[in-house]
C-alpha positions as CSV (number, residue, x, y, z in Angstrom):
1,M,10.9,5.7,32.2
2,S,14.0,7.7,31.4
3,V,15.0,6.1,28.1
4,E,17.8,7.7,26.0
5,V,19.1,6.7,22.6
6,T,22.3,7.5,20.7
7,R,23.3,6.2,17.3
8,L,27.0,6.0,16.8
9,P,28.8,6.9,13.6
10,S,29.4,3.1,13.1
11,G,25.6,2.6,12.9
12,L,25.5,0.9,16.3
13,T,22.7,2.1,18.6
14,V,23.0,2.6,22.3
15,V,19.8,2.7,24.4
16,T,19.6,3.1,28.2
17,D,16.9,3.1,30.8
18,A,18.1,4.6,34.0
19,M,16.8,3.2,37.3
20,P,19.0,5.2,39.8
21,H,17.5,3.6,42.9
22,L,19.2,0.3,42.0
23,E,22.7,-0.8,43.0
24,S,23.0,-3.0,39.9
25,A,22.7,-2.8,36.1
26,S,21.7,-5.2,33.3
27,L,23.3,-4.7,30.0
28,G,24.0,-6.5,26.8
29,V,24.6,-6.6,23.1
30,W,21.7,-7.5,20.9
31,V,22.6,-8.6,17.3
32,G,19.9,-8.8,14.6
33,A,21.0,-12.2,13.4
34,G,20.1,-15.7,14.4
35,S,19.6,-19.1,13.0
36,R,17.3,-17.8,10.3
37,D,20.3,-16.0,8.7
38,E,22.4,-19.2,8.3
39,L,23.3,-20.5,4.9
40,A,22.3,-24.1,4.1
41,D,25.7,-25.4,5.0
42,E,25.9,-23.3,8.2
43,H,23.1,-24.9,10.2
44,G,23.7,-24.3,13.9
45,I,26.5,-21.8,13.4
46,S,24.7,-19.0,15.1
47,H,24.4,-21.0,18.3
48,L,27.9,-22.4,18.0
49,L,29.3,-18.8,17.6
50,E,27.4,-17.8,20.8
51,H,29.1,-20.6,22.7
52,M,32.6,-20.0,21.2
53,A,32.5,-16.3,22.2
54,F,33.0,-17.4,25.8
55,K,35.8,-19.9,24.9
56,G,38.7,-17.5,24.9
57,T,39.9,-14.3,23.2
58,K,43.3,-12.8,22.3
59,L,43.3,-11.2,25.7
60,R,41.5,-13.7,28.0
61,T,41.2,-17.4,28.4
62,A,37.8,-19.0,28.7
63,R,38.3,-19.3,32.5
64,Q,39.4,-15.7,32.8
65,I,36.3,-14.5,31.0
66,V,33.9,-16.0,33.6
67,E,36.2,-15.4,36.6
68,E,36.5,-11.7,36.0
69,I,32.7,-11.3,36.0
70,E,32.0,-13.7,38.8
71,A,34.9,-12.2,40.9
72,V,32.7,-9.1,41.2
73,G,29.5,-11.1,41.9
74,G,28.2,-10.6,38.4
75,D,26.5,-13.0,35.8
76,L,27.4,-13.4,32.2
77,N,25.3,-15.3,29.6
78,A,24.0,-15.4,26.1
79,A,21.1,-16.7,24.0
80,T,20.4,-17.5,20.3
81,S,17.0,-17.4,18.7
82,L,15.7,-17.5,15.1
83,E,16.4,-13.8,14.4
84,T,18.6,-12.5,17.2
85,T,21.6,-13.4,19.3
86,T,22.2,-11.7,22.7
87,Y,25.2,-11.5,25.0
88,Y,24.4,-10.0,28.4
89,A,25.6,-9.4,31.9
90,R,24.3,-8.2,35.3
91,V,26.7,-6.5,37.6
92,L,26.9,-3.9,40.4
93,K,26.9,-0.4,39.1
94,A,30.7,0.1,39.7
95,D,31.4,-2.8,37.5
96,V,29.5,-1.7,34.4
97,P,32.8,-0.7,32.6
98,L,34.2,-4.2,33.3
99,A,31.1,-5.9,31.9
100,L,31.3,-3.8,28.7
101,D,35.0,-4.5,28.3
102,V,34.4,-8.3,28.6
103,L,31.4,-8.2,26.2
104,S,33.4,-6.3,23.6
105,D,36.4,-8.6,24.0
106,I,34.4,-11.8,23.4
107,L,32.8,-10.3,20.3
108,T,35.8,-8.4,18.8
109,N,38.6,-10.8,19.7
110,P,37.4,-14.4,19.7
111,A,40.2,-16.8,19.5
112,F,38.3,-19.8,18.0
113,D,41.0,-22.1,19.3
114,P,40.6,-25.5,17.5
115,E,40.8,-27.5,20.7
116,E,38.1,-25.3,22.4
117,L,36.0,-25.6,19.2
118,S,36.1,-29.4,19.3
119,R,35.1,-29.5,22.9
120,E,32.3,-27.0,22.4
121,Q,31.0,-28.9,19.4
122,N,30.8,-31.9,21.7
123,V,29.0,-29.9,24.4
124,I,26.3,-28.7,21.8
125,I,25.9,-32.3,20.6
126,Q,25.1,-33.2,24.2
127,E,22.6,-30.3,24.3
128,I,21.0,-31.7,21.1
129,G,20.7,-35.1,22.8
130,A,19.2,-33.5,25.9
131,A,16.6,-31.8,23.7
132,E,15.7,-35.0,22.0
133,D,15.1,-36.6,25.4
134,T,12.6,-33.9,26.2
135,P,9.5,-34.5,24.2
136,D,7.7,-31.4,25.4
137,D,10.6,-29.4,24.0
138,I,11.5,-31.3,20.8
139,V,7.9,-31.4,19.6
140,F,8.2,-27.7,18.8
141,D,11.2,-28.3,16.6
142,H,9.1,-30.8,14.6
143,L,6.3,-28.3,14.4
144,Q,8.6,-25.5,13.3
145,R,10.1,-27.7,10.6
146,C,6.6,-28.8,9.6
147,V,5.1,-25.3,9.0
148,Y,8.3,-23.8,7.5
149,P,9.7,-26.7,5.4
150,D,13.0,-26.4,3.6
151,Q,13.6,-22.9,5.1
152,A,16.2,-21.6,7.6
153,I,13.4,-20.4,9.8
154,G,12.1,-23.9,10.1
155,R,15.4,-25.5,11.2
156,P,16.2,-26.1,14.9
157,V,18.5,-23.4,16.4
158,L,20.9,-26.0,17.8
159,G,21.6,-27.5,14.4
160,T,22.3,-31.2,13.9
161,R,25.2,-33.4,15.1
162,E,26.5,-33.5,11.5
163,S,26.1,-29.8,10.8
164,V,27.7,-28.7,14.1
165,R,30.7,-31.0,13.6
166,S,31.2,-29.6,10.1
167,I,31.8,-26.0,11.1
168,N,35.4,-24.8,11.5
169,A,37.0,-21.6,12.8
170,N,37.1,-20.0,9.3
171,R,33.4,-20.5,8.8
172,L,32.8,-18.9,12.2
173,R,34.8,-15.9,11.2
174,Q,33.0,-15.5,7.9
175,Y,29.6,-15.7,9.6
176,L,30.7,-13.2,12.2
177,A,31.9,-10.7,9.6
178,R,28.8,-11.1,7.5
179,N,26.2,-10.7,10.3
180,Y,27.7,-8.8,13.2
181,C,27.6,-5.2,11.8
182,G,26.9,-1.9,13.6
183,S,23.7,-1.0,11.8
184,D,22.2,-4.3,13.0
185,M,23.4,-4.2,16.6
186,V,22.1,-2.6,19.8
187,I,23.8,-2.1,23.1
188,A,21.1,-1.8,25.8
189,A,21.5,-1.1,29.5
190,S,19.1,-0.6,32.4
191,G,19.5,0.0,36.1
192,S,22.1,2.2,37.7
193,V,23.7,3.4,34.5
194,T,24.6,6.7,33.0
195,H,23.8,7.1,29.3
196,Q,26.8,9.1,28.3
197,M,29.2,6.7,30.0
198,I,27.6,3.8,28.1
199,V,27.9,5.7,24.9
200,D,31.6,6.6,25.4
201,E,32.5,3.1,26.3
202,A,30.5,1.7,23.4
203,E,32.2,4.0,20.9
204,R,35.6,3.1,22.2
205,L,35.1,-0.7,22.5
206,F,32.7,-1.5,19.7
207,G,33.9,0.9,17.0
208,G,35.1,-2.0,14.8
209,F,31.5,-3.1,14.2
210,N,30.4,-0.8,11.4
211,G,28.5,-0.8,8.1
212,A,25.5,-2.9,7.1
213,A,25.1,-6.6,7.4
214,G,26.0,-8.5,4.2
215,R,23.1,-10.9,4.1
216,T,19.7,-11.3,2.5
217,R,17.1,-13.0,4.6
218,E,14.8,-15.5,2.8
219,P,11.1,-14.4,3.2
220,A,9.2,-16.9,5.3
221,R,6.6,-19.2,3.7
222,F,4.2,-20.7,6.2
223,V,3.2,-24.0,4.7
224,G,1.8,-26.2,7.5
225,G,1.2,-29.9,7.6
226,T,1.4,-33.0,9.8
227,Y,4.3,-34.7,11.7
228,I,3.5,-37.7,13.8
229,E,6.1,-40.0,15.5
230,R,5.6,-43.1,17.6
231,Q,7.8,-42.9,20.7
232,D,7.8,-45.0,23.9
233,L,6.5,-42.2,26.1
234,E,4.1,-42.0,29.1
235,Q,2.1,-39.2,27.4
236,A,1.3,-37.9,23.9
237,H,2.7,-34.5,23.3
238,L,0.8,-32.3,20.9
239,A,1.7,-29.0,19.3
240,L,-0.6,-27.2,16.9
241,A,0.0,-24.1,14.8
242,M,-1.5,-21.6,12.4
243,E,0.1,-18.6,10.7
244,G,0.0,-15.6,12.9
245,L,1.1,-12.0,12.3
246,P,4.5,-10.3,12.0
247,Q,5.9,-7.9,14.6
248,R,4.7,-4.6,13.1
249,H,1.3,-5.7,12.0
250,P,-1.5,-3.3,13.0
251,H,-3.7,-6.1,14.3
252,L,-1.0,-7.8,16.4
253,F,-2.4,-6.7,19.7
254,S,-5.9,-7.9,18.9
255,L,-4.5,-11.3,17.9
256,Q,-2.6,-11.4,21.2
257,V,-5.8,-10.8,23.1
258,F,-7.4,-13.6,21.1
259,T,-4.5,-15.9,22.0
260,N,-4.8,-15.1,25.7
261,I,-8.5,-15.8,25.7
262,I,-8.0,-19.1,24.0
263,G,-5.2,-20.4,26.2
264,G,-3.3,-17.7,28.0
265,G,-3.9,-18.6,31.6
266,M,-6.0,-20.6,34.1
267,S,-9.1,-18.6,33.2
268,S,-8.7,-19.2,29.5
269,R,-11.2,-21.2,27.5
270,L,-8.9,-24.2,26.8
271,F,-7.6,-24.5,30.4
272,Q,-11.2,-24.4,31.7
273,E,-12.7,-26.8,29.2
274,V,-9.8,-29.2,28.7
275,R,-8.4,-29.4,32.2
276,E,-11.0,-28.2,34.7
277,I,-14.2,-29.6,33.1
278,R,-12.9,-32.7,31.2
279,G,-9.6,-33.5,33.1
280,L,-7.8,-34.4,29.9
281,C,-4.4,-32.9,30.8
282,Y,-2.4,-31.2,33.5
283,S,-1.8,-28.0,31.5
284,I,-2.6,-26.6,28.1
285,S,-1.6,-23.2,26.7
286,S,-1.6,-21.1,23.6
287,F,1.0,-18.6,22.5
288,H,1.9,-16.3,19.6
289,M,5.5,-15.7,18.3
290,A,5.9,-12.7,16.1
291,Y,8.9,-12.5,13.7
292,S,10.0,-9.8,11.3
293,D,7.8,-11.0,8.4
294,T,5.6,-13.8,9.8
295,G,3.9,-15.0,12.9
296,F,3.3,-18.3,14.7
297,F,0.2,-19.0,16.7
298,G,0.5,-22.2,18.6
299,I,-1.1,-24.5,21.2
300,Y,0.6,-27.1,23.3
301,A,-0.7,-29.9,25.6
302,G,0.5,-33.2,26.9
303,T,-2.1,-35.9,27.6
304,D,-2.7,-39.6,27.7
305,D,-2.5,-41.1,24.2
306,N,-6.1,-42.4,24.4
307,D,-7.3,-38.9,25.3
308,A,-5.4,-37.1,22.5
309,P,-8.3,-37.2,19.9
310,E,-10.8,-35.8,22.4
311,L,-8.4,-33.1,23.5
312,V,-7.7,-32.0,19.9
313,Q,-11.4,-32.0,19.1
314,V,-12.0,-29.7,22.0
315,V,-9.3,-27.4,20.7
316,V,-10.8,-27.3,17.2
317,D,-14.3,-26.6,18.6
318,E,-13.1,-23.8,20.9
319,L,-11.2,-22.1,18.1
320,E,-14.3,-22.1,15.9
321,R,-16.6,-21.1,18.8
322,A,-14.4,-18.3,20.0
323,V,-14.6,-16.2,16.8
324,S,-18.3,-15.6,17.4
325,S,-18.7,-15.8,21.1
326,I,-16.0,-13.7,22.7
327,T,-17.3,-11.5,25.5
328,E,-16.5,-8.1,26.9
329,E,-15.4,-9.7,30.1
330,E,-12.9,-12.0,28.4
331,V,-11.4,-9.2,26.4
332,A,-11.1,-7.0,29.5
333,R,-9.4,-9.9,31.4
334,A,-6.9,-10.6,28.6
335,K,-6.1,-6.9,28.3
336,A,-5.5,-6.7,32.1
337,Q,-3.2,-9.7,31.9
338,M,-1.2,-8.0,29.1
339,K,-0.9,-4.7,30.9
340,A,0.1,-6.3,34.2
341,S,2.7,-8.5,32.5
342,L,4.1,-5.3,30.8
343,L,4.2,-3.3,34.0
344,M,5.6,-6.0,36.2
345,A,8.4,-6.5,33.8
346,L,9.4,-2.9,34.3
347,E,10.4,-3.8,37.9
348,S,13.3,-5.8,36.5
349,S,16.4,-4.1,35.0
350,G,17.0,-7.2,32.9
351,A,13.5,-7.2,31.4
352,R,13.8,-3.4,30.8
353,A,17.1,-3.8,28.9
354,E,15.7,-6.6,26.8
355,Q,12.5,-4.7,26.1
356,I,14.1,-1.5,24.9
357,A,16.7,-3.4,22.8
358,R,13.9,-5.4,21.0
359,Q,11.9,-2.2,20.5
360,M,14.9,-0.6,18.8
361,M,15.4,-3.6,16.6
362,V,11.7,-3.9,15.6
363,Y,10.5,-0.3,15.5
364,G,13.8,1.7,15.4
365,R,12.8,3.6,18.5
366,P,11.8,2.9,22.1
367,L,8.0,2.8,22.6
368,P,6.8,5.0,25.5
369,L,4.8,3.0,28.0
370,P,1.6,5.1,27.4
371,E,1.8,4.2,23.7
372,I,1.9,0.5,24.4
373,V,-0.9,0.7,26.9
374,A,-3.0,2.7,24.4
375,K,-2.5,-0.1,21.8
376,I,-3.7,-2.7,24.3
377,E,-6.7,-0.5,25.4
378,A,-7.7,0.0,21.7
379,V,-8.5,-3.7,21.4
380,T,-12.2,-4.4,21.3
381,V,-14.5,-7.5,21.1
382,E,-15.0,-6.8,17.4
383,S,-11.2,-6.4,16.6
384,T,-10.5,-9.6,18.7
385,Q,-13.1,-11.6,16.8
386,A,-11.8,-10.2,13.5
387,A,-8.3,-11.3,14.4
388,G,-9.5,-14.7,15.3
389,L,-11.4,-15.1,12.0
390,A,-8.4,-13.9,10.0
391,L,-6.2,-16.4,11.9
392,L,-8.5,-19.3,10.9
393,A,-8.7,-18.1,7.3
394,R,-5.0,-17.5,6.8
395,S,-3.7,-21.0,6.9
396,R,-4.4,-24.6,7.5
397,L,-4.0,-25.9,11.1
398,A,-0.7,-27.8,11.4
399,I,0.1,-30.5,14.1
400,A,3.2,-32.2,15.4
401,G,2.7,-35.1,17.8
402,L,4.8,-37.6,19.7
403,G,3.2,-40.5,21.5
404,P,3.2,-44.2,22.3
405,G,0.1,-45.3,20.4
406,R,-2.5,-44.5,17.8
407,G,-4.0,-41.6,19.7
408,V,-1.8,-39.0,18.1
409,E,-2.6,-40.4,14.7
410,R,-6.3,-40.0,15.3
411,A,-5.7,-36.5,16.7
412,A,-3.8,-35.6,13.5
413,Q,-6.8,-36.8,11.4
414,I,-9.1,-34.4,13.3
415,V,-6.7,-31.6,12.5
416,E,-6.5,-32.5,8.8
417,N,-10.3,-32.6,8.6
418,F,-10.5,-29.2,10.3
419,A,-7.9,-27.8,7.9
420,G,-9.8,-29.1,4.9
421,A,-13.0,-27.5,6.1
422,A,-11.3,-24.2,6.8
423,A,-9.7,-24.2,3.4
C-alpha cells in the first residue's frame, strides 16, 4: 500500500492510496457527523442534507450535477450513518478533477431551493414508508431505539414523517455550518490518483471548511429492553443485542472473533445449530457495530412464529456455551475469515478509499496492513473467551420482535429470563 497523508491549514485531511495499475479512481468526502449529532428538533436532518446536496447549487442544477458525472461514465452517491456522512464518486482517472469540483460544489454551494426541498422531503417520506414495509430492516430501528432510549444514537437515521417535514432551508444551513468543519472532514481517494494533485485541488476547492465543529455529542448510554409488535407477517423477525465495545477498545478484535464464531458465516455455531441441525430458519447471523464511545453486538433471524421461542432458546444456550467451549479451530477459522475479508477489500479502490478515510477518522492515521493483521493474529482462545464473558456481563440481552402471533412474545420472555439470570 502506498498511502500518503496531508493535513491542510484548514484542518481538513487528505489521504490517498495509489493503485497506478487501474484506469479509474474512487474518491469522496467523509464528514464526522451523522444522525447522532442532531438536536432533538433536527431528527432526520443529516440524511435530508445528504439528499439536498444533490438538488442544485449556485452553479449547477440538480440535473446538471448528475449529468456531468454520468457524461464521463462515472457514478456519484452519498450515505448517512449514525456518526458519519459520505459523499463519493467513481470516475476514470482523467475525470478526477471534475469529480472533486462537483463534490466541492454540492457541499460549499447548496441552493436549498424551497421547491426542491419540498419534493425531497416527500421522497424521504416514501423511503420511510418503504423501510416500514420491510420487517427485516425496520426491526433494527426498533432494536436501536430499545437499547439507546431517548438518545440521538437510538433514533432512526431517516427521521420521522413529521420531523422531516418540519425542517426548512435555514435549519439545513445551520446544521451544515455547525457540523461540516475542516478538522472533522477527510478527503480520501484511491486508484489511479496522484496525491499532490488531490491535495492541491482540495486546498483550492474545500478551503472554506475550516475550524472545529461546534457541537457536543451526547455520550451513549446502552440501556436495553424489549420491544414486541404484532404484525400480519409470514414470519417472525427477531433482533437481539448486547452492549459491545467502542472503536478503539483494545479487546475489539477478540470480540469480533467471538462474534464470527457465534454467527459470522455458514460454519458458525448459530448457523449450524439453528439452520443445519434444527431447520428453524433460512439464515441467521451475528454482527458487531463499533461506534466512537459504545458498541453494539447483535443477532438477527427470521423464522416461523411458532419456532421463535425455540430459536431464541438456542441462541441463549449457544451464547452461554461458547464462553467456555471455544476451540483453537474455531478461532483460527474466524481469524482467517477476518484476514481474507480485509485483504479482498484491498482489491477494490472504493473499499480502499473508505478504509483509509475511516482509519483517519477513528485513529487519526492510516493503519498499515501488517499492523491490522498482527492485531488479528494476536487473538487467542483465551482472549476470545474473555471477550465473550465480558459481553455477557456488560449488559442485559435486549430483543426487538415483529411477528403475527404469540411466538415473539414467548421468545421475548426467554430473553428477559436470561437477562435476569445474567444480571
